[in-house]
N, C-alpha and C positions, 0 to 999 in steps of 0.2 A: 508421461508423454513428453517428448522432446521435440521442439519445433524450431527451425531456423527462420528468423525474420530479419532480413537485411543483414546487418552486422551483429545481430544478437542471437543467442541461443536461449530459448525460453523453455524451462523445465517445469512441468506441472506434476505434482506428486501428492497423492493422498487418496483415500477411499471415497466412494460416493457418499456424501453427507447431505442431510436435509437441514437447512436453517429454517427457523420459524418465520420466514418473511417471503414475500413474493420474489420470484427469480429476477424480475425487472429491477426491483429495488436493490437486490444483491449486486447486480451489474452496475447500478449507479453508484454504489458504495466503493466497489473494487476498481472500477474503470479509472478514476483519477490516480489511484496508487500505481496501476499498471502503466499509465501514461507517463507519470514521473519516473518510474523505474526504467522504462524504455528510453526516455529522454536522457537520463544521466548515466546509465550503465555503460561500462566499457565493452563488455562482451556477453554478459549473461544476466538473465532475470530468472528467479525461481519463485514459484507459487506453491506453497505447501498448505494443505488443508488437513485438519484433524479434529477429533472430538476431545474435549476436556470434560471433567465431571459436570460442569455447569453450562457449557456452551459449545458452539462450533467456532473454531479459530481458523483464520486464513492469514498466513504470513506472505508478504510480498517483499522479496529480497533482491537487491541488485549489487553489482560489483563496481559501482561508480565511486565518486569521490566521497560520498557520505555527506552528513550534515555537519557543518562547523559547530562545535560545542556551544559557542556563545549564542547561536541562533536556535538551538534545539527547543528552547522554551517558547519560541515565537512561531513555530511551524504551523500551528493551527489557527493563527490570527488571520482574518481575511485581508488580502492584499499584500501580505508579507512574503518576501522571497529571500532566500539566503544570500544570493548574489545577483541582483538585477542586471549586472553587466556581464553575466557569464555566457551570453550568446544564445541562451535558450529562451524561447518565448513562453509567456504565461502571465496570467493576471494574479496569481497567488490565491486562487479561490478553490482549487481542487481539493486540497486537504481539509480546509474548513467545511466544505460541502459534504465530503465523505463522512467526517466526524458527526456533523449535524444529522445526517440521514441515519447513521448507525444509532445515535442516541435516541432518535425518534421512535425506535423500535426496541429500546432497552439494551442496545449494544454499545460498542465503543471502538474507536480507532486510536491507536497509540503509536509512538515511535519507540523502537528498542535501540538505545544508544550503544548496546554491547556488540552490535554486528559491525565488524571492521575487517577488511575495507568494505565500503559500501553503506547501504542503508537497509533497514528492515522496518516495515510498517506492519502492524498487527491489527487485524479486524476480529473482534469478538462479537458474536451474535447469539441470540437465544436459539437453542436447538429446536428443531421441528419435530 
């Protein structure tokens, strides 16, 4: 599915998958990733969902400036932002919250530094 939202094109790709968590919790985990992607993307955000042997994986990928390498290790620390003066508003709590919620159900949220240009955040959750 491809949707235009303002200046962005959002592409959602993947089969219908069941994660072993309530849908509302999945939304709370993925929402901060989508908010960041839409905030920093130049023109596109992609959401890809697929099954691995052990879990359900959701990748949120944008074509924005990416994460400065020196900051990558601090992404999930509460209150930390890569560039507080970048003109984007936020408290630096979305990524830590997403990770904490995912971990509370045996999942994980990570950053994939290999996606350039842009950023790729990976949500791994137990399969339903």
